[in-house]
C-alpha positions in Angstrom: -32.5 4.4 28.4 -28.8 4.3 29.3 -26.5 7.3 28.4 -24.3 5.0 26.4 -27.2 3.7 24.3 -28.4 7.2 23.8 -25.0 8.3 22.5 -25.0 5.3 20.1 -28.4 6.3 18.7 -27.3 9.9 18.3 -24.2 8.7 16.5 -26.2 6.4 14.3 -28.7 9.1 13.4 -25.9 11.5 12.5 -24.9 9.2 9.7 -21.4 8.8 11.1 -21.8 5.1 11.9 -19.7 3.1 9.5 -20.8 -0.4 8.8 -18.3 -1.5 6.1 -16.6 -4.6 7.3 -13.0 -3.6 6.3 -11.5 -0.2 7.0 -7.8 0.0 6.3 -5.5 1.3 9.1 -2.8 3.8 8.1 0.2 4.1 10.3 2.9 6.7 9.5 5.5 4.0 9.7 3.8 2.0 6.9 3.8 4.9 4.4 5.8 3.7 1.3 7.5 0.8 3.1 6.1 -1.4 0.4 5.8 0.8 -2.7 5.4 0.7 -6.4 7.9 2.9 -8.3 9.0 3.4 -12.0 11.4 0.7 -13.3 13.9 3.4 -14.3 14.8 3.6 -10.6 16.2 0.0 -10.6 20.0 0.8 -10.4 19.4 3.4 -7.7 17.2 1.0 -5.7 19.8 -1.8 -6.0 22.4 0.6 -4.5 20.0 1.7 -1.7 19.3 -2.0 -0.9 23.1 -2.7 -0.6 23.4 0.3 1.8 20.5 -1.0 3.9 22.0 -4.4 4.1 25.3 -2.9 5.4 23.4 -0.7 7.8 21.6 -3.8 9.1 24.9 -5.6 9.7 26.5 -2.6 11.5 23.5 -1.4 13.6 21.3 -4.4 14.4 21.3 -5.7 18.0 19.1 -8.2 19.9 17.0 -5.2 21.0 16.6 -3.3 17.8 18.9 -0.9 16.0 21.5 1.5 17.3 20.8 4.1 14.6 18.3 5.0 12.0 18.6 5.4 8.2 16.8 7.8 6.0 16.1 6.7 2.4 16.9 9.1 -0.4 14.2 10.2 -2.9 13.9 8.2 -6.1 15.5 9.9 -9.2 12.3 9.1 -11.2 9.2 10.0 -9.3 5.9 8.2 -10.0 4.2 11.4 -10.8 6.6 12.1 -13.6 5.2 9.0 -15.4 1.8 10.8 -15.6 -0.4 7.9 -14.6 -3.9 9.4 -14.5 -5.8 8.7 -11.3 -8.9 7.9 -13.2 -7.0 5.2 -15.2 -5.7 3.6 -12.0 -9.2 3.7 -10.4 -10.8 1.9 -13.4 -7.9 -0.6 -13.6 -8.1 -1.5 -9.9 -11.9 -1.9 -10.1 -11.5 -4.1 -13.2 -9.2 -6.4 -11.2 -12.1 -6.8 -8.7 -10.3 -4.8 -5.9 -13.1 -3.0 -4.0 -12.8 0.7 -3.5 -12.5 1.6 0.2 -14.3 4.7 1.3 -12.9 5.2 4.8 -9.6 4.9 6.5 -8.6 4.6 10.2 -5.6 6.7 11.2 -3.1 6.0 13.9 -5.2 7.5 16.7 -8.2 5.4 15.7 -10.0 8.3 14.0 -12.0 7.2 11.0 -11.9 9.6 8.0 -13.7 9.6 4.7 -11.6 9.2 1.6 -14.3 10.8 -0.6 -12.6 14.2 -0.9 -9.1 13.0 0.2 -6.1 13.0 -2.0 -5.4 9.5 -0.6 -7.4 6.6 -2.2 -7.5 2.9 -1.2 -8.6 -0.3 -2.8 -8.4 -3.8 -1.5 -9.5 -6.1 1.4 -8.1 -7.2 4.7 -5.2 -9.2 3.3 -4.1 -6.5 0.8 -4.6 -2.8 0.4 -3.3 -0.6 -2.4 -3.1 3.1 -1.4 -2.3 6.0 -3.7 -2.1 9.7 -3.5 -3.2 12.1 -6.2 -1.7 15.4 -7.2 -4.1 17.2 -9.6 -5.2 14.3 -11.8 -2.0 12.3 -11.6 -0.9 9.5 -9.2 2.0 10.8 -7.1 2.7 7.7 -4.9 1.5 4.1 -4.7 2.1 1.9 -1.6 0.8 -1.4 -0.4 -0.1 -3.0 2.9 -0.2 -6.8 3.2 -1.6 -9.0 5.9 -1.9 -12.8 5.9 -3.6 -14.0 2.7 -6.0 -16.8 3.5 -8.2 -16.9 0.4 -7.2 -18.4 -2.9 -9.6 -15.9 -4.6 -7.9 -12.9 -3.0 -4.4 -14.4 -3.8 -5.4 -14.7 -7.4 -6.8 -11.1 -7.5 -3.7 -9.7 -5.9 -1.4 -11.6 -8.3 -3.4 -10.5 -11.4 -3.7 -6.9 -10.3 0.0 -6.5 -9.6 1.0 -8.3 -12.8 -1.2 -6.3 -15.0 -0.1 -3.0 -13.3 3.5 -4.0 -13.9 2.8 -4.9 -17.6 0.9 -1.7 -18.3 2.8 0.8 -16.2 6.4 -0.6 -16.0 6.5 -0.5 -12.2 8.6 -2.3 -9.6 7.4 -3.4 -6.2 10.0 -2.3 -3.5 9.7 -3.9 -0.1 12.0 -1.9 2.2 11.1 -4.1 5.2 12.2 -7.3 3.5 14.9 -5.5 1.3 13.4 -6.9 -1.9 12.7 -5.6 -5.4 10.1 -7.4 -7.5 9.6 -6.8 -11.2 5.9 -6.6 -11.6 6.1 -7.6 -15.2 7.4 -11.0 -14.0 4.6 -13.2 -12.7 7.0 -15.8 -11.2 8.7 -13.1 -9.1 5.3 -11.8 -7.9 4.1 -15.3 -7.1 7.3 -16.0 -5.1 6.9 -12.7 -3.1 3.2 -13.3 -2.4 3.9 -16.8 -1.0 5.6 -15.1 1.9 2.1 -13.7 2.8 0.2 -16.9 2.2 -1.3 -18.7 5.2 
């Protein structure tokens, strides 16, 4: 028996082999680049977006940027809305977003989310992450990939719309410099079409 095969068997017997087909990848640069925040932040966010557009005009080159910008904290934090984590878990499951039990970090290490403060729901085209402080949701952020399934598109649209209706949240995409009102299905649909195959 080869040494490589023996290691595989030992790893399999240890229970560390993960067979789930989708494990989300978390890069530090993705953290809150597409986030859900309380609607009370709208004037602040609009001002931040204007500043980002000016920054882009002044510092963009053919090779990247000549400087970096650091965003300010939102005046109204998500945790101040007191969304209970158990409510969000039940809501996401009811929208047919599967709970994800593992996450791959930048270096490729796979970690269990079972006892982690970070939770994840979704599939390859869309993952919703959130962090918990005590029993409340502290931050919510999203990661999109190319949406190739009509079923997944509909699930994402419905989940975002219902979250917006029930929790009064906005989707803020700092990469695209866009703000989407999640209580407006037309805006959500327009945004998602940018991720459609």
